[in-house]
N, C-alpha and C positions, 0 to 999 in steps of 0.2 A: 505167603509172599516169600520170595527167595531172598536170601541174605546177599547183600551187595558186597563185593570185594574191591577195595581200592588199592591202587598201586602208588598213589602220591597224595600229598596233602592238598594239592591244587584241585583234584577231583572232589575231595571232601568239601573244600571251601566252595566249589562251584555248586554242589548239591545243596549245601546249606544256604547259599545265596537264593537259589531257586525256591527253597522252602520259605525263606523270609519274604520273598516277593509274593508267593501264594498266600501266606498268612496275611500280608497287607491287603491284598486284593479282597480276601474274604472279610476282613475287618471293614474295609470301605464299603462293600456290598451291604453289611449289616447296618452301618451308619446311614447309608442311603435309604434303606428299607425303613429304619426308624424315623428318619426325617419325613419321608412320604407319608408314613402313618400319622405322624404328628400334624402335618399339613392337612390331612384329610379330617382330622378331628377338630381342628380349629375352623369355625365357620366364618372366617374373615370375608370371603367373597360374598357369602349369603348376607352378611350384615351390611356390607357396603351396597349391595344391590337393593336391599330393603330401604336403606337410607336414601338412595337415589329415587326410589319410587315414592317414598314419603315426601321428599322435597318437591317432586313434580306434582303430586296430588294436592298438597297443602300450600302451594304457592299461588299467588294471584287471587283473583276474585272468587273463583270456585273454592279455593282453600279457605278463604275467609268465611264463606257461606257454610262450608262443611264444619269448620271449627266452631261456628255459632250454633249450628243445629245439633251437634253431638250432645252437649250438656242438656239441651232441651229434651231430646229424645230419651236420654238416660233418666232424667227426672220423670218423664211421662211414663216410662216403662215401670219404674220403681213405684209410682203412685198407682198404677194399674194393678200391680201385684199386691199391693196393700189393701186395695179395695176402696180407695179414696175417691 
């Protein structure tokens, strides 16, 4: 890289300002990348979707029937495994 020669302090200040702006741009890109990575690791959308599905399935008459049958089926399966 060729050494730059300046004829005034204004040119030096101008180049320093450009470097400051470039540094800030790179810093913001890193922060954005970090935030996107953090969002992709937090399964908030998946959890809210599962909550909505759970509410839809277990609400109303069908939900009451399912909630009643689940413990009965679990007990039946456990007793079947034990050989009772």
